[in-house]
PAMI-484115 format. One line per field, with one value per residue (C-alpha): x, y, z negated; residue number from 0; residue in one letter. Coordinates in steps of 0.25 Angstrom, whole numbers, plus 5000, padded with zeros to 4 digits. Last residue first. Layout:
BEGIN
east: (X | ...) $
north: (Y | ...) $
up: (Z | ...) $
n: (NUM | ...) $
res: (A | ...) $
//
This chain:
BEGIN
east: (5119 | 5115 | 5117 | 5110 | 5116 | 5107 | 5112 | 5127 | 5126 | 5118 | 5128 | 5140 | 5136 | 5131 | 5144 | 5151 | 5142 | 5141 | 5156 | 5157 | 5143 | 5144 | 5159 | 5156 | 5166 | 5176 | 5176 | 5187 | 5185 | 5173 | 5176 | 5168 | 5166 | 5156 | 5151 | 5151 | 5152 | 5154 | 5167 | 5175 | 5166 | 5167 | 5182 | 5182 | 5173 | 5183 | 5194 | 5186 | 5188 | 5175 | 5179 | 5191 | 5184 | 5193 | 5190 | 5175 | 5170 | 5157 | 5153 | 5143 | 5135 | 5126 | 5120 | 5126 | 5132 | 5138 | 5153 | 5149 | 5149 | 5164 | 5166 | 5157 | 5168 | 5161 | 5158 | 5165 | 5156 | 5152 | 5137 | 5129 | 5126 | 5122 | 5132 | 5133 | 5118 | 5115 | 5113 | 5122 | 5127 | 5135 | 5150 | 5150 | 5142 | 5151 | 5163 | 5158 | 5155 | 5169 | 5176 | 5169 | 5173 | 5187 | 5189 | 5200 | 5190 | 5183 | 5196 | 5200 | 5187 | 5176 | 5172 | 5183 | 5189 | 5175 | 5170 | 5182 | 5182 | 5167 | 5168 | 5179 | 5171 | 5159 | 5167 | 5167 | 5157 | 5160 | 5148 | 5156 | 5171 | 5175 | 5164 | 5170 | 5184 | 5179 | 5173 | 5185 | 5194 | 5185 | 5185 | 5200 | 5203 | 5193 | 5180 | 5174 | 5164 | 5165 | 5157 | 5159 | 5148 | 5140 | 5130 | 5120 | 5112 | 5097 | 5096 | 5084 | 5086 | 5101 | 5095 | 5106 | 5119 | 5115 | 5109 | 5123 | 5130 | 5120 | 5123 | 5138 | 5136 | 5127 | 5139 | 5147 | 5138 | 5126 | 5117 | 5107 | 5099 | 5085 | 5076 | 5070 | 5062 | 5057 | 5066 | 5078 | 5073 | 5073 | 5086 | 5093 | 5087 | 5092 | 5106 | 5107 | 5103 | 5113 | 5124 | 5121 | 5115 | 5117 | 5105 | 5091 | 5092 | 5080 | 5080 | 5079 | 5090 | 5102 | 5103 | 5095 | 5099 | 5094 | 5088 | 5089 | 5080 | 5082 | 5072 | 5080 | 5078 | 5091 | 5087 | 5084 | 5098 | 5105 | 5097 | 5099 | 5114 | 5118 | 5113 | 5102 | 5112 | 5115 | 5101 | 5101 | 5109 | 5124 | 5128 | 5134 | 5133 | 5120 | 5112 | 5104 | 5093 | 5090 | 5077 | 5073 | 5064 | 5059 | 5065 | 5069 | 5066 | 5070 | 5071 | 5073 | 5073 | 5064 | 5069 | 5058 | 5062 | 5063 | 5053 | 5054 | 5055 | 5051 | 5061) $
north: (4564 | 4570 | 4584 | 4594 | 4607 | 4618 | 4618 | 4616 | 4628 | 4637 | 4634 | 4636 | 4650 | 4653 | 4651 | 4659 | 4671 | 4670 | 4671 | 4678 | 4673 | 4659 | 4659 | 4661 | 4651 | 4659 | 4662 | 4667 | 4655 | 4646 | 4631 | 4620 | 4606 | 4596 | 4584 | 4570 | 4562 | 4570 | 4569 | 4577 | 4588 | 4588 | 4588 | 4600 | 4607 | 4605 | 4610 | 4623 | 4626 | 4626 | 4637 | 4644 | 4645 | 4652 | 4643 | 4641 | 4627 | 4623 | 4608 | 4605 | 4592 | 4582 | 4574 | 4560 | 4562 | 4549 | 4554 | 4565 | 4555 | 4554 | 4569 | 4570 | 4573 | 4575 | 4589 | 4602 | 4613 | 4616 | 4613 | 4626 | 4635 | 4648 | 4659 | 4663 | 4665 | 4671 | 4685 | 4689 | 4703 | 4710 | 4708 | 4697 | 4706 | 4718 | 4709 | 4704 | 4718 | 4723 | 4711 | 4713 | 4727 | 4725 | 4713 | 4705 | 4698 | 4693 | 4688 | 4681 | 4673 | 4674 | 4665 | 4663 | 4677 | 4684 | 4677 | 4681 | 4695 | 4696 | 4689 | 4699 | 4711 | 4706 | 4706 | 4692 | 4690 | 4675 | 4666 | 4656 | 4659 | 4644 | 4639 | 4647 | 4641 | 4627 | 4628 | 4635 | 4624 | 4613 | 4620 | 4622 | 4607 | 4604 | 4598 | 4588 | 4589 | 4603 | 4612 | 4627 | 4625 | 4612 | 4613 | 4601 | 4594 | 4589 | 4587 | 4581 | 4566 | 4567 | 4567 | 4563 | 4565 | 4577 | 4583 | 4581 | 4588 | 4600 | 4601 | 4602 | 4612 | 4620 | 4619 | 4626 | 4630 | 4623 | 4622 | 4611 | 4609 | 4604 | 4592 | 4597 | 4608 | 4603 | 4591 | 4600 | 4609 | 4597 | 4592 | 4605 | 4605 | 4591 | 4594 | 4607 | 4599 | 4588 | 4598 | 4603 | 4615 | 4617 | 4623 | 4624 | 4638 | 4639 | 4647 | 4662 | 4660 | 4652 | 4639 | 4631 | 4635 | 4648 | 4644 | 4644 | 4637 | 4641 | 4638 | 4638 | 4645 | 4652 | 4665 | 4658 | 4652 | 4665 | 4673 | 4661 | 4661 | 4675 | 4682 | 4673 | 4662 | 4669 | 4670 | 4656 | 4660 | 4656 | 4650 | 4638 | 4637 | 4639 | 4628 | 4631 | 4623 | 4624 | 4620 | 4619 | 4631 | 4643 | 4655 | 4657 | 4649 | 4654 | 4645 | 4649 | 4636 | 4631 | 4619 | 4608 | 4598 | 4610 | 4621 | 4632 | 4647 | 4655 | 4666) $
up: (5253 | 5266 | 5270 | 5280 | 5277 | 5272 | 5257 | 5261 | 5271 | 5261 | 5249 | 5257 | 5262 | 5249 | 5243 | 5253 | 5252 | 5237 | 5235 | 5221 | 5216 | 5221 | 5216 | 5202 | 5198 | 5206 | 5221 | 5231 | 5239 | 5240 | 5240 | 5248 | 5244 | 5251 | 5243 | 5251 | 5238 | 5226 | 5219 | 5229 | 5228 | 5213 | 5213 | 5223 | 5213 | 5202 | 5211 | 5214 | 5199 | 5191 | 5181 | 5188 | 5201 | 5211 | 5223 | 5220 | 5223 | 5230 | 5230 | 5241 | 5237 | 5245 | 5234 | 5233 | 5219 | 5214 | 5215 | 5206 | 5194 | 5196 | 5195 | 5183 | 5173 | 5159 | 5155 | 5151 | 5157 | 5143 | 5140 | 5141 | 5129 | 5137 | 5135 | 5149 | 5150 | 5136 | 5141 | 5152 | 5147 | 5158 | 5157 | 5168 | 5177 | 5175 | 5177 | 5190 | 5196 | 5191 | 5197 | 5210 | 5211 | 5207 | 5217 | 5211 | 5202 | 5214 | 5220 | 5207 | 5208 | 5197 | 5186 | 5176 | 5177 | 5178 | 5166 | 5158 | 5162 | 5159 | 5145 | 5142 | 5146 | 5138 | 5125 | 5118 | 5107 | 5105 | 5107 | 5116 | 5115 | 5113 | 5122 | 5134 | 5130 | 5130 | 5144 | 5149 | 5144 | 5150 | 5163 | 5163 | 5160 | 5171 | 5168 | 5178 | 5190 | 5193 | 5202 | 5205 | 5215 | 5217 | 5229 | 5229 | 5239 | 5240 | 5225 | 5218 | 5222 | 5217 | 5203 | 5194 | 5201 | 5209 | 5197 | 5190 | 5201 | 5200 | 5185 | 5188 | 5199 | 5189 | 5179 | 5190 | 5201 | 5206 | 5219 | 5220 | 5232 | 5227 | 5229 | 5222 | 5216 | 5202 | 5202 | 5204 | 5192 | 5183 | 5189 | 5186 | 5172 | 5169 | 5174 | 5165 | 5153 | 5156 | 5159 | 5144 | 5138 | 5124 | 5117 | 5123 | 5130 | 5138 | 5151 | 5149 | 5145 | 5150 | 5142 | 5152 | 5165 | 5172 | 5185 | 5200 | 5210 | 5225 | 5236 | 5249 | 5262 | 5266 | 5260 | 5247 | 5247 | 5249 | 5239 | 5229 | 5230 | 5229 | 5216 | 5213 | 5209 | 5196 | 5193 | 5188 | 5176 | 5174 | 5160 | 5166 | 5181 | 5189 | 5195 | 5208 | 5213 | 5228 | 5233 | 5248 | 5252 | 5245 | 5238 | 5223 | 5211 | 5198 | 5185 | 5170 | 5164 | 5152 | 5145 | 5142 | 5153 | 5163 | 5160 | 5170 | 5165 | 5177 | 5182) $
n: (262 | 261 | 260 | 259 | 258 | 257 | 256 | 255 | 254 | 253 | 252 | 251 | 250 | 249 | 248 | 247 | 246 | 245 | 244 | 243 | 242 | 241 | 240 | 239 | 238 | 237 | 236 | 235 | 234 | 233 | 232 | 231 | 230 | 229 | 228 | 227 | 226 | 225 | 224 | 223 | 222 | 221 | 220 | 219 | 218 | 217 | 216 | 215 | 214 | 213 | 212 | 211 | 210 | 209 | 208 | 207 | 206 | 205 | 204 | 203 | 202 | 201 | 200 | 199 | 198 | 197 | 196 | 195 | 194 | 193 | 192 | 191 | 190 | 189 | 188 | 187 | 186 | 185 | 184 | 183 | 182 | 181 | 180 | 179 | 178 | 177 | 176 | 175 | 174 | 173 | 172 | 171 | 170 | 169 | 168 | 167 | 166 | 165 | 164 | 163 | 162 | 161 | 160 | 159 | 158 | 157 | 156 | 155 | 154 | 153 | 152 | 151 | 150 | 149 | 148 | 147 | 146 | 145 | 144 | 143 | 142 | 141 | 140 | 139 | 138 | 137 | 136 | 135 | 134 | 133 | 132 | 131 | 130 | 129 | 128 | 127 | 126 | 125 | 124 | 123 | 122 | 121 | 120 | 119 | 118 | 117 | 116 | 115 | 114 | 113 | 112 | 111 | 110 | 109 | 108 | 107 | 106 | 105 | 104 | 103 | 102 | 101 | 100 | 99 | 98 | 97 | 96 | 95 | 94 | 93 | 92 | 91 | 90 | 89 | 88 | 87 | 86 | 85 | 84 | 83 | 82 | 81 | 80 | 79 | 78 | 77 | 76 | 75 | 74 | 73 | 72 | 71 | 70 | 69 | 68 | 67 | 66 | 65 | 64 | 63 | 62 | 61 | 60 | 59 | 58 | 57 | 56 | 55 | 54 | 53 | 52 | 51 | 50 | 49 | 48 | 47 | 46 | 45 | 44 | 43 | 42 | 41 | 40 | 39 | 38 | 37 | 36 | 35 | 34 | 33 | 32 | 31 | 30 | 29 | 28 | 27 | 26 | 25 | 24 | 23 | 22 | 21 | 20 | 19 | 18 | 17 | 16 | 15 | 14 | 13 | 12 | 11 | 10 | 9 | 8 | 7 | 6 | 5 | 4 | 3 | 2 | 1 | 0) $
res: (X | X | X | X | X | X | X | X | X | X | X | X | X | X | X | X | X | X | X | X | X | X | X | X | X | X | X | X | X | X | X | X | X | X | X | X | X | X | X | X | X | X | X | X | X | X | X | X | X | X | X | X | X | X | X | X | X | X | X | X | X | X | X | X | X | X | X | X | X | X | X | X | X | X | X | X | X | X | X | X | X | X | X | X | X | X | X | X | X | X | X | X | X | X | X | X | X | X | X | X | X | X | X | X | X | X | X | X | X | X | X | X | X | X | X | X | X | X | X | X | X | X | X | X | X | X | X | X | X | X | X | X | X | X | X | X | X | X | X | X | X | X | X | X | X | X | X | X | X | X | X | X | X | X | X | X | X | X | X | X | X | X | X | X | X | X | X | X | X | X | X | X | X | X | X | X | X | X | X | X | X | X | X | X | X | X | X | X | X | X | X | X | X | X | X | X | X | X | X | X | X | X | X | X | X | X | X | X | X | X | X | X | X | X | X | X | X | X | X | X | X | X | X | X | X | X | X | X | X | X | X | X | X | X | X | X | X | X | X | X | X | X | X | X | X | X | X | X | X | X | X | X | X | X | X | X | X | X | X | X | X | X | X) $
//
């Protein structure tokens, strides 16, 4: 992937396909290539140009210290300016960033999909963020890290399937470089639900029924706060629902992206 300069920070960007632009924003620590497992092939096949990237803080993109939501929002705006207007798809922190782009530069966004979205910090989300910070840098056994990641991010239905559970644990135990250790601002952030009332971009909010990190109830709050937003919930899916249930997720994405909407 080429390294593209965005306000002095080099981002590792990949563009796939041709057609209306879709900019995809991954969650904290997730690489842009995560989208290439299921979502990018489906979008390219449907006639879209898809832009994915490794956020600042995730090599080979530059790692200029603590990465804030403000940084991520400016980067997304810069990429949208280069390809816009774009259709935005974000998951978790990426969904939060997508909402900020909709607030600041609605002229750049045709529509937005917010997956595993949250507009405020729940008690559990705050505690999880604090716990992750507390163990950052500790030399924990990879088997332990794998089990914790699986428990937090996957549906109980996935974990009950021995073949799927083994596949996921193998993935989580594999060395990931520094991506999941990127120094990103915690998810704990000001309540933005009131501000979301100013969003006029057509939005689809996608919740995952078994999400422990960004609970489906938080997504329903986001959908209720954004005027005219639609909400859908994917069953048997945890925080990584777009990887656990790609067929259902892709069907929702493609239907929303292709539907004529008015702000």
